N, C-alpha and C positions, 0 to 999 in steps of 0.2 A: 675143785679149783674156786679159791674166794670169788664170790660174788664184789660187782665194784658196785659201793654209794647207793644213789638211788635205784639203781637200776633193778637190784631186788626185789622192791616193791610193784614192779611193771611198770615205770614210768618213761621206758626208753626211749627216746625219739629214734625218726629214722637215722638222722646224723650221728646221733649215738653208737646205733648198730653198724655203721658204714665204719665209723673211728674202729671200733675196735674190732669189724674185719679186716681191717689193714693191718694193724696188729698180729690178728691170731695168723693171716692167711700168710702174713712177712716172715712167720714164724716159723707154721710148717706146714706152709706150702698150700698144692692144689688138691687136694686127696679129699677121700668121701668123709672122715672123721671133722673137717672143716666147717661146715655149718654148723654139725652139733656142738663144736667146739668153738664158734662164736656166739651160739645161743645160750652157752654155759656162761659167756664172758662177761654176759649183758644180766643174766639169770633170768632168764625167758624160758618155755619151752620151745623145740625146732617149729611145733608151729606155728607159735607166736612170731619165730623169725619171718616163715613162709609167708605167713598172713600181711607186712612190711611189703613184700618182696616179688609173692607170690611163686616164684620157681627159683633154685639155683642158678640157672646161667643167670636171672636176672640181678639177681644178689650180686653174684661178681663182676658180671657186668658195672653194674651200679660202683662197686667196690674199685676196678679199675679209672671209672669217671672221678669217683675221689681221689685216688692217687695222685691224676692229672691233675688236679687242682691243687693238691697242696704242693706237689713241683713246681706250679708256678707261683703260685702262693711265696715259696720260698725263693725263687727266682728275683720275683720282684726285689724282696726283703731285703735279699742282697746286693740289688742295684743292677743286678742281669739283664740283658733284653731280649727278650723272649724272640724265639728264631735264629739268633745268632750262635756262633760256633761254641762259644761261652756256656750257654745253656745245654747244649747238646753232651757235651763232657762232662760237664756239672751234674747234669741227670744219666747218663751212664754210670758214671761214678757213685751216688746216691742209690742206683740199683743196687749196685755189687752187695749191700748192705743190705738187701732183704730176696733173698733167693726165691720166697717163695711167691714173693711176688712176679719175680721174675718168670718162673716157671707158671705162675698163672698168665698171665701175659701171654705166652711162649703157644702154651695148650689151649686159653679159649681162642685166641686170633686164629689157629688152623682151625680147631671146631666151628668156628662164627664165620668161616667163607664158603657156607652153604648158605643158601637161600631160604629164608624163613628163619635163620636163627635169632635168639633173642638179641645177640652182640651182635649182629651181621650190619645194621646200618650203624651202632655206633664205630664200629670200625672203620666202615667204609666211609664215615665223616673224618674220621680222626685223619686217617692217611691224605684225604683231602685239604684237611687246615691244615697240616704238619709241611705238605710237599708242596703250598702257596707260600708258608713263609719260609722257608727254607728258600723257594726261588726267588720271592722278593729280595731277600740278603744277596743272594747270586747277583741279582741285579743290580743292587746297592753298588759292591765292589764292582761290578762294570763299569759302571759309572763314575766309579773313584776309578777308574782306572788301571783296579788290582788284578782285575783278569781278560782276557780276550772277549769282547762284544761276540767273537762268532762262536761260543762256548751255545747250548744250548741249554737254560736254565733249569726249565722245566726239569731234562731229564738229569743232569744234575744233582737236584734235587732229591728225584727218584731213589735213584744212586744211594745218596748219603741215610734215607730212610733203609734201604734195602742192605744197607751193611749195619748198621745200628742195631737190626733185627735179627742179623744174623750171626754179630757178633755176642748176641744176647744166649741164641740157643747154642753157639759152639760153646759157650761160657759153662752152660750149664752140664754139660759135658768135662767140663775142667777146667776148675775152680781157679786154677793160680794163673788161666790168659787174664792178660791187662785188657780188658776193654778200653778203660779211655786212653791209653795209651796206643791201643791201636787206631781210637774215631781218630787222637789228636794226629797222629802220623799220616791219615786219608788225608783232614784237611791240611795240611803243609803241604802235603803233595802235591794238591789239587790248588792251592792259592789260595787258600779258604780259614786262613788261619798264619799267627807267623809263627816261624820257627824258634823253638822254646829252648830256654837259654839255663843255666846252671842256677841263674837269679829270677828270671822271668816264667811266671806260670806261661804254658801256653795260650794261648787264647782260641777256645775251644764251642761249640753252638752246642745246646739239649733240647731237643722236640720233642 
C-alpha cells in the first residue's frame, strides 16, 4: 500500500490515525489484519500505532467515537437537528455504505458488554445519551399534540435504539435488507415521522 503524504515520515497525529482507521475499517471490517493495515496506511509500524492507543480495543473504541463525531458534524452541516427522526434514518442510510464500520460496531458493542472492557463505558454512556436525545424528541412531539401524553418517552426511546441496532445486525446477514426503509416504517407507525410520499422524503431520525 502506498504511504500517504507526510505520514511516511513518522509525523502522523492521533487524528490522522483515526481518519485512516475510519477508511480502512469501513473497507475491510473488524479483523485481525485491520490494525496492521491501518499502520501501513499511515506509514508507521504496528508498534507505533499501538503506542498511540495502547490496545486494539482502545483503538477501535476511538474509531467508533470518531465515527460518531463525523456523523454529527455532517448532520449539522446538512441542517439536520440532532436527535430527530431525520438524523436516525440519515445515519442508518450512511452506515449501509460502510459495512466494515457496521461490523465493528456490532461486534465491539457485544464484546464491550463485559465489565472492565476498554469500550464498556463508551457504549454505556453512548446509549444513555442517545436514549435521552430520543426521549426528549418524543416529549417534544407530545407537547405539540403529535403523540399521546400517556406514552412513556423513555421506553419509546429505548425501543427505537434497540430496533436500530437489531436492524444493523440483520443487515450484516442480509445486505439487501432496507435498513432506512424499515426505520422509516417504524417511526411512521409510532407517529414519530410523517408518512412518506412519492415527492416528499420521510422525516426520520439518526442517533
